[in-house]
C-alpha positions as MATLAB code, in Angstrom:
seq = 'XXXXXXXXXXXXXXXXXXXXXXXXXXXXXXXXXXXXXXXXXXXXXXXXXXXXXXXXXXXXXXXXXXXXXXXXXXXXXXXXXXXXXXXXXXXXXXXXXXXXXXXXXXXXXXXXXXXXXXXXXXXXXXXXXXXXXXXXXXXXXXXXXXXXXXXXXXXXXXXXXXXXXXXXXXXXXXXXXXXXXXXXXXXXXXXXXXXXXXXXXXXXXXXXXXXXXXXXXXXXXXXXXXXXXXXXXXXXXXXXXXXXXXXXXXXXXXXXXXXXXXXXXXXXXXXXXXXXXXXXXXXXXXXXXXXXXXXXXXXXXXXXXXXXXXXXXXXXXXXXXXXXXXXXXXXXXXXXXXXXXXXXXXXXXXXXXXXXXXXXXXXXXXXXXXXXXXXXXXXXXXXXXXXXXXXXXXXXXXXXXXXXXXXXXXXXXXXXXXXXXXXXXXXXXXXXXXXXXXXXXXXXXXXXXXXXXXXXXXXXXXXXXXXXXXXXXXXXXXXXXXXXXXXXXXXXXXXXXXXXXXXXXXXXXXXXXXXXXXXXXXXXXX';
ca = [
     -18.267   12.426  -11.862;
     -14.543   13.057  -12.361;
     -12.204   10.298  -13.463;
     -10.676   10.164   -9.953;
     -14.100    9.103   -8.624;
     -14.625    6.399  -11.248;
     -15.012    2.722  -10.252;
     -11.772    1.928  -12.123;
      -9.764    4.343   -9.966;
     -11.424    3.058   -6.807;
     -10.409   -0.485   -7.777;
      -6.896    0.798   -8.463;
      -6.748    2.223   -4.922;
      -7.665   -1.161   -3.480;
      -5.058   -3.015   -5.567;
      -2.347   -0.563   -4.526;
      -3.330   -0.765   -0.866;
      -3.246   -4.570   -0.927;
       0.170   -4.592   -2.586;
       1.959   -2.151   -0.290;
       2.914   -5.043    1.960;
       5.103   -7.723    0.351;
       3.362  -11.105    0.215;
       3.907  -14.371   -1.613;
       1.272  -13.310   -4.171;
       3.062  -10.014   -4.812;
       5.717  -11.650   -6.980;
       3.261  -11.494   -9.903;
       3.795   -7.719  -10.051;
       7.541   -7.867   -9.400;
       9.562   -5.272  -11.306;
      13.317   -5.828  -11.350;
      15.014   -2.695   -9.953;
      18.101   -3.213  -12.099;
      19.007   -5.726  -14.790;
      20.571   -8.859  -13.333;
      19.364   -8.309   -9.749;
      17.084  -11.350   -9.727;
      19.735  -13.527  -11.372;
      22.160  -12.625   -8.591;
      19.542  -13.364   -5.926;
      19.252  -16.985   -7.105;
      22.961  -17.512   -7.749;
      25.241  -19.842   -5.777;
      26.675  -17.161   -3.545;
      25.805  -15.768   -0.113;
      24.223  -12.317   -0.355;
      23.162   -9.539    1.979;
      20.390   -7.541    0.303;
      20.389   -3.940    1.504;
      17.508   -1.539    1.105;
      15.331    0.887    3.005;
      11.886   -0.147    4.206;
       9.684   -0.613    1.159;
      12.555   -0.653   -1.338;
      11.685   -4.161   -2.580;
      13.884   -6.455   -0.464;
      11.039   -8.790    0.444;
       9.630   -8.715   -3.099;
      13.020   -9.701   -4.511;
      13.567  -12.503   -1.996;
      10.033  -13.879   -2.442;
      10.350  -13.755   -6.223;
      13.689  -15.594   -5.996;
      12.147  -18.201   -3.683;
       9.274  -18.810   -6.114;
      11.576  -19.176   -9.126;
      13.759  -21.644   -7.224;
      10.751  -23.610   -5.969;
       9.450  -24.007   -9.511;
      12.834  -25.516  -10.357;
      12.373  -27.839   -7.325;
      15.302  -26.303   -5.469;
      14.994  -26.599   -1.667;
      14.054  -23.215   -0.215;
      13.133  -21.844    3.194;
      11.817  -18.305    3.636;
      12.018  -16.953    7.198;
      10.484  -13.608    8.243;
      12.785  -12.357   10.996;
      10.209   -9.863   12.280;
       8.589  -12.864   13.996;
      11.540  -13.028   16.388;
      11.732   -9.332   17.265;
      12.716   -8.974   20.911;
      14.079  -12.521   21.295;
      17.408  -12.689   23.114;
      20.391  -14.818   22.127;
      20.624  -17.839   22.063;
      16.814  -18.230   21.920;
      16.653  -16.097   18.791;
      19.079  -18.468   17.032;
      17.130  -21.504   18.225;
      13.885  -19.952   16.964;
      15.299  -19.142   13.530;
      16.851  -22.601   13.282;
      13.528  -24.245   14.130;
      11.660  -22.121   11.585;
      14.273  -22.860    8.897;
      14.108  -26.616    9.493;
      10.301  -26.517    9.449;
      10.259  -24.710    6.105;
      12.740  -27.185    4.559;
      10.688  -30.066    5.973;
       7.569  -28.536    4.418;
       9.384  -28.290    1.085;
      10.359  -31.971    1.248;
       6.750  -32.967    1.915;
       5.206  -30.806   -0.827;
       7.189  -29.139   -3.606;
       9.874  -31.831   -3.724;
       7.494  -34.705   -4.423;
       4.299  -33.174   -5.826;
       3.523  -34.640   -9.274;
       4.248  -32.379  -12.218;
       0.916  -33.193  -13.858;
      -1.063  -31.713  -10.935;
      -0.999  -28.369  -12.707;
      -3.782  -26.659  -10.728;
      -1.767  -27.003   -7.503;
       1.356  -25.561   -9.081;
      -0.490  -22.668  -10.734;
      -2.291  -21.776   -7.539;
       0.964  -21.497   -5.555;
       3.483  -20.415   -8.174;
       1.574  -19.405  -11.280;
       3.298  -22.024  -13.416;
       4.392  -25.652  -13.468;
       7.712  -27.163  -12.359;
      10.735  -27.410  -14.612;
      12.176  -30.561  -13.010;
      10.758  -33.946  -12.097;
       9.990  -34.911   -8.463;
      12.735  -36.174   -6.185;
      12.748  -39.667   -4.707;
       9.740  -39.812   -2.363;
      11.236  -42.377    0.015;
      14.411  -40.329    0.392;
      12.424  -37.124    0.878;
      10.244  -38.722    3.565;
      13.256  -40.128    5.405;
      15.012  -36.756    5.454;
      11.804  -34.975    6.502;
      11.496  -37.360    9.459;
      15.069  -36.636   10.510;
      14.390  -32.914   10.326;
      11.288  -33.449   12.429;
      13.359  -35.131   15.148;
      15.792  -32.216   15.174;
      12.886  -29.741   15.351;
      11.392  -31.497   18.379;
      14.763  -31.562   20.121;
      15.346  -27.864   19.421;
      11.866  -26.908   20.634;
      12.412  -28.768   23.901;
      15.691  -26.906   24.332;
      14.102  -23.552   23.438;
      11.386  -23.883   26.062;
      13.825  -25.018   28.748;
      15.932  -22.840   30.985;
      19.405  -21.875   29.812;
      22.425  -22.910   31.885;
      20.079  -25.002   34.027;
      21.329  -27.495   36.606;
      20.646  -31.016   35.293;
      21.125  -34.419   36.898;
      21.589  -37.617   34.911;
      21.631  -41.149   36.377;
      23.917  -43.731   34.794;
      23.363  -47.437   35.581;
      26.144  -50.044   35.202;
      25.306  -53.769   35.478;
      27.847  -56.525   36.294;
      27.079  -60.248   36.091;
      28.946  -62.895   38.170;
      28.354  -66.666   38.853;
      29.839  -70.157   39.577;
      29.134  -73.601   38.145;
      29.998  -77.329   38.805;
      29.298  -80.749   37.215;
      28.114  -84.029   38.817;
      28.753  -87.192   36.724;
      26.939  -90.613   36.775;
      27.880  -93.814   34.988;
      25.963  -97.145   34.978;
      27.465 -100.266   33.473;
      25.727 -103.512   32.679;
      25.855 -106.381   30.210;
      25.885 -104.772   26.824;
      24.849 -101.466   28.327;
      26.670  -98.413   29.363;
      24.884  -95.238   30.476;
      26.501  -92.021   31.525;
      25.303  -88.484   32.235;
      26.106  -85.271   34.005;
      24.223  -82.382   35.638;
      25.447  -78.820   35.729;
      24.851  -76.664   38.751;
      25.204  -72.875   38.310;
      24.447  -69.701   40.261;
      24.358  -66.182   38.757;
      24.142  -62.787   40.438;
      23.636  -59.351   38.810;
      24.929  -56.271   40.551;
      23.819  -52.805   39.516;
      25.737  -49.668   40.269;
      24.040  -46.288   39.844;
      25.990  -43.072   39.451;
      24.408  -39.633   39.485;
      26.146  -37.011   37.386;
      25.303  -33.335   37.830;
      26.004  -30.838   35.003;
      24.664  -27.605   33.531;
      22.714  -27.613   30.256;
      23.822  -24.672   28.087;
      21.826  -23.837   24.956;
      24.858  -22.314   23.284;
      26.982  -25.384   23.994;
      24.208  -27.584   22.607;
      24.136  -25.593   19.374;
      27.903  -25.827   18.999;
      27.910  -29.596   19.646;
      25.172  -30.293   17.090;
      26.441  -28.204   14.202;
      28.036  -31.262   12.544;
      24.648  -33.017   12.540;
      23.012  -30.018   10.880;
      25.769  -29.795    8.283;
      25.222  -33.470    7.462;
      21.503  -32.856    6.938;
      22.171  -30.292    4.228;
      24.856  -32.440    2.656;
      22.289  -35.219    2.342;
      19.674  -32.776    1.059;
      22.066  -31.677   -1.685;
      22.636  -35.318   -2.651;
      18.887  -36.036   -2.662;
      17.981  -33.183   -5.016;
      21.245  -33.208   -6.952;
      21.657  -29.486   -6.364;
      21.797  -26.605   -3.926;
      19.494  -25.249   -1.213;
      18.597  -21.648   -0.371;
      17.745  -20.014    2.951;
      16.125  -16.563    2.848;
      16.357  -14.541    6.087;
      14.201  -11.486    5.459;
      14.247   -8.293    7.559;
      17.269   -9.271    9.614;
      17.296   -5.796   11.179;
      14.287   -6.716   13.330;
      16.390   -8.848   15.669;
      18.753   -7.177   18.131;
      21.777   -5.634   16.471;
      24.099   -7.333   18.983;
      22.826  -10.771   17.850;
      22.714  -10.307   14.076;
      26.298  -11.304   13.294;
      26.055  -14.378   15.565;
      22.924  -15.629   13.784;
      24.511  -15.144   10.362;
      27.731  -16.770   11.547;
      25.987  -19.950   12.733;
      24.116  -20.456    9.470;
      27.277  -19.686    7.522;
      29.071  -22.490    9.377;
      26.225  -24.887    8.575;
      26.159  -23.817    4.934;
      29.854  -23.749    4.096;
      30.698  -26.490    1.616;
      27.248  -28.082    1.867;
      25.376  -26.506   -1.032;
      23.353  -24.129    1.162;
      23.245  -20.465    0.176;
      22.169  -17.625    2.458;
      20.229  -14.579    1.279;
      19.629  -12.027    4.050;
      17.554   -8.887    3.535;
      18.100   -5.916    5.834;
      18.582   -2.151    6.302;
      22.239   -1.187    6.053;
      22.634    1.197    8.988;
      20.438   -0.902   11.284;
      22.555   -4.031   10.843;
      25.790   -5.491   12.182;
      26.599   -8.367    9.840;
      30.255   -8.833   10.822;
      32.340   -8.216   13.929;
      36.130   -8.413   14.114;
      37.613  -10.535   16.870;
      39.326  -13.770   17.717;
      37.529  -15.415   16.088;
      35.642  -12.939   13.885;
      31.892  -13.515   13.686;
      29.371  -13.084   10.885;
      29.548  -12.626    7.124;
      32.338  -10.461    5.753;
      31.268   -8.715    2.571;
      33.697   -9.399   -0.227;
      35.027  -12.591    1.350;
      32.094  -14.583    2.708;
      29.282  -12.816    0.863;
      28.461  -10.103   -1.661;
      25.958   -7.293   -1.307;
      22.915   -6.473   -3.425;
      21.978   -2.814   -2.991;
      18.320   -2.054   -3.796;
      18.442    1.587   -2.762;
      17.496    3.497   -5.895;
      18.241    6.973   -4.606;
      17.280   10.294   -6.111;
      20.856   10.655   -7.351;
      19.887    8.916  -10.602;
      16.577   10.703  -10.798;
      15.526    9.687  -14.309;
      16.291    5.986  -13.704;
      14.451    6.011  -10.385;
      11.533    7.869  -11.949;
      11.272    5.317  -14.757;
      11.390    2.373  -12.337;
       8.644    3.792  -10.117;
       6.414    4.631  -13.075;
       6.844    1.067  -14.381;
       5.608   -0.223  -11.028;
       2.579    2.062  -11.194;
       1.882    1.015  -14.791;
       1.738   -2.610  -13.613;
      -1.260   -1.713  -11.473;
      -2.891    0.639  -13.951;
      -2.591   -1.894  -16.804;
      -5.315   -3.993  -15.168;
      -7.738   -1.179  -16.072;
      -7.153   -0.411  -19.788;
      -9.145    2.815  -19.578;
      -6.571    4.372  -17.220;
      -3.129    5.847  -17.915;
      -0.434    7.445  -15.769;
      -0.474   10.808  -17.538;
      -4.275   10.852  -17.372;
      -4.138   10.519  -13.573;
      -1.190   12.800  -12.706;
       0.163   16.035  -14.087;
       3.830   16.095  -15.120;
       4.723   18.179  -12.093;
       2.832   15.806   -9.820;
       4.797   12.829  -11.113;
       8.115   14.534  -10.321;
       6.854   15.614   -6.898;
       5.616   12.069   -6.192;
       9.070   10.676   -7.024;
      10.628   13.264   -4.692;
       8.147   12.535   -1.913;
       8.912    8.800   -2.137;
      12.675    9.306   -2.001;
      12.885    6.521   -4.583;
      11.193    3.945   -2.304;
       8.567    1.919   -4.155;
       6.227    1.321   -1.214;
       6.234    5.010   -0.241;
       5.609    5.932   -3.877;
       2.494    3.740   -4.004;
       1.227    4.775   -0.562;
       1.542    8.506   -1.266;
      -0.026    8.011   -4.715;
      -3.018    6.246   -3.160;
      -3.454    8.969   -0.557;
      -3.143   11.702   -3.180;
      -6.147   10.261   -5.061;
      -8.286   10.804   -1.978;
      -6.848   14.297   -1.406;
      -7.620   15.306   -5.009;
     -11.093   13.769   -4.792;
     -11.825   15.779   -1.626;
     -10.612   18.912   -3.388;
     -13.079   18.186   -6.167;
     -15.824   17.801   -3.553;
     -15.103   21.358   -2.397;
     -15.924   22.644   -5.859;
     -12.356   22.824   -7.204;
     -11.509   21.181  -10.501;
      -9.636   17.888   -9.886;
      -9.576   15.768  -13.009;
      -5.956   14.874  -12.270;
      -3.684   14.708   -9.252;
      -1.629   17.878   -8.910;
       1.533   18.940   -7.062;
      -0.365   20.260   -4.021;
      -2.264   16.976   -3.754;
       1.072   15.146   -3.561;
       2.357   17.648   -0.977;
      -0.674   17.146    1.237;
      -0.572   13.364    0.895;
       3.139   13.360    1.761;
       2.428   15.497    4.827;
      -0.154   12.956    6.015;
       2.216   10.078    5.333;
       4.895   11.524    7.600;
       3.163    9.998   10.637;
       3.734    6.534    9.140;
       7.466    7.178    8.806;
       7.651    8.558   12.347;
       5.944    5.455   13.697;
       8.366    3.218   11.799;
      11.282    5.195   13.261;
       9.994    4.406   16.748;
       9.545    0.757   15.775;
      12.859    0.268   13.961;
      15.131    2.335   16.220;
      13.573    2.448   19.700;
      16.939    2.726   21.446;
      17.999    5.701   19.273;
      14.615    7.350   18.833;
      15.206   10.538   20.809;
      18.657   11.182   19.328;
      17.447   10.595   15.764;
      14.368   12.774   16.173;
      16.549   15.558   17.593;
      18.931   15.300   14.635;
      15.988   15.381   12.246;
      14.717   18.583   13.879;
      18.197   20.093   13.592;
      18.382   19.275    9.887;
      14.905   20.710    9.325;
      15.760   23.916   11.178;
      18.984   24.278    9.199;
      17.237   23.827    5.842;
      14.403   26.251    6.673;
      16.331   28.947    8.547;
      19.878   28.877    7.143;
      20.093   26.992    3.850;
      16.660   28.233    2.764;
      16.346   25.153    0.592;
      15.056   21.597    0.699;
      18.607   20.292    0.128;
      21.795   20.361    2.199;
      25.390   19.153    2.016;
      27.463   17.012    4.367;
      31.201   16.384    4.236;
      31.901   13.066    2.537;
      34.537   12.062    5.099;
      32.522   13.181    8.138;
      32.734   10.417   10.762;
      30.981   12.323   13.549;
      27.975   11.041   15.449;
      25.956   13.708   13.653;
      26.878   12.235   10.254;
      26.084    8.721   11.452;
      22.616    9.851   12.513;
      22.030   11.490    9.152;
      22.840    8.158    7.478;
      20.380    6.384    9.758;
      17.723    8.964    8.896;
      18.379    8.162    5.231;
      17.649    4.501    5.944;
      14.506    5.593    7.792;
      13.390    7.592    4.685;
      13.193   10.949    6.436;
      16.244   12.242    4.547;
      17.100   11.262    0.974;
      20.447   11.116   -0.760;
      20.610   13.076   -4.013;
      24.292   13.323   -4.960;
      27.372   11.238   -4.190;
      29.973   13.904   -4.919;
      29.614   17.683   -4.750;
      32.292   20.353   -4.791;
      31.645   23.757   -3.269;
      32.900   27.149   -4.292;
      35.692   28.384   -1.985;
      36.014   24.856   -0.450;
      37.942   23.245   -3.304;
      39.808   20.667   -1.223;
      36.658   19.236    0.353;
      34.159   16.788   -1.100;
      30.528   16.807   -0.010;
      27.457   14.625   -0.448;
      24.047   16.043   -1.273;
      20.855   15.238    0.671;
      17.212   16.295    0.522;
      14.891   16.891    3.458;
      11.719   14.795    3.208;
       8.917   16.548    1.311;
       6.619   16.187    4.318;
       8.732   18.800    6.126;
       8.046   21.611    3.664;
       4.519   20.996    2.405;
       3.767   24.466    3.760;
       6.860   25.902    2.080;
       4.964   28.876    0.671;
       4.711   30.149    4.232;
       8.515   30.031    4.618;
      10.071   33.202    3.269;
      12.566   32.681    0.430;
      12.437   28.864    0.736;
      13.495   27.139   -2.488;
      12.389   23.683   -3.538;
      15.401   22.882   -5.690;
      14.948   20.680   -8.749;
      18.460   19.338   -8.308;
      18.171   16.743  -11.081;
      17.972   19.392  -13.782;
      21.387   20.244  -15.314;
      20.735   23.987  -15.105;
      20.542   23.733  -11.288;
      23.927   22.032  -10.777;
      25.625   25.225   -9.625;
      22.854   25.925   -7.098;
      23.798   22.759   -5.248;
      27.371   24.006   -4.824;
      26.474   26.882   -2.512;
      28.490   27.152    0.684;
      25.365   28.120    2.609;
      24.000   24.578    2.133;
      26.766   22.910    4.179;
      25.331   21.269    7.279;
      27.657   20.505   10.159;
      30.024   23.470   10.060;
      30.797   24.769   13.528;
      28.789   27.941   12.958;
      25.724   28.125   10.689;
      26.361   30.329    7.684;
      23.966   32.905    6.373;
      22.377   32.260    3.010;
      24.488   33.504    0.136;
      22.648   35.929   -2.200;
      22.329   34.765   -5.766;
];
């Protein structure tokens, strides 16, 4: 039995498979992509966290939420995928309801749970709290107020928007009259007197019916002061700030994203509530200019946290991904990275992942099976090799294609056409897995390339490239996904360029690699 068929490797496959979807438990294996990233994610500042699918956005936000919860800071984590397809204003109502429910849950559990109940804390967070409980009576009172708001919002959500409504107002008026009859009796040594009041009252009621239209948007605008007050009181109760995590913002309609962010920003401003939104850059509209402007403006209202470790800094990205893999392998002391993969396979696995952690783990897991099947055919397979990675990456392409259809349904055909064009250019004209695009290109073609980068079908490899004979122009370097040239040996004169090696710098400067010129250029002989 080869090592790849051992029980330890089979257990490793299961652990990797379970971890390729971010969950609350996944924070135990969290690896910080860059020093200070986690500290920024829990700081008192609004942030938009950018990253491709699987780059670690959810892991970062969940880890931040856990660290804040342990410090008894009010947190609410909202998965925006739940509201995919909801239209505005229902999508805002839904997110508001979910946010209030999560803060209510925090008030009823984390805020007041005794510190000495260590088993409860360890089960949920892996460690005990760092601060004492908040006032239980105050927490219960605020939770009840949140519950009332939740019920009101749910009733509004399930009602019709801009619906005709009739309200009856009743006004009562009281009127009456009174008189007095007197009596006096006199006798020897005696005097009696008395009186009797006579009154009559009437009550008149006047009913007025008022017809109006109930607008959900108007309701939300009218109640924003109440919601602001809730968070002001929450800040006073806990003597600190609150945090709202809106993960995978790109799942809701692009036309609604800025409006949702804008509403929560208005609630949060000056009330100790900090927003942390995770999303894909080119699938998101976080700010729109206008009168008034809507959303979060980066640099003014919020800062960005960029989790996209591209192949541009190949050695840093390689080290980060290997650290993630070591976290899994460390649970089986008999295993080691270099005992499972050849050096060439590690580099090819990094390339195939495009620097995305989830893709790295998924392709690694699939490559174990590919290598094991190769061993079953009588070929030696003690370690995963380059061809195993190629084949696993080719299989994994269907996952990326499906996510393209899920994430960009309205642009699917145009993006798939652009992807075919890039592939044809690389295979037929550039004769290489890499290509160049003008840095200042604002065409629709360039925009689609950027979206394909976010969809992990194209990978950025260089921010600034100069080309011989095109001295006044600056280009950016990109790599076609490995899945598109797993059969590269069948393509005549196709070069898989190891662009990260210093000796290959000049190869990347070839004019024949420029994509987007009016006429395709023939490959330039070396």
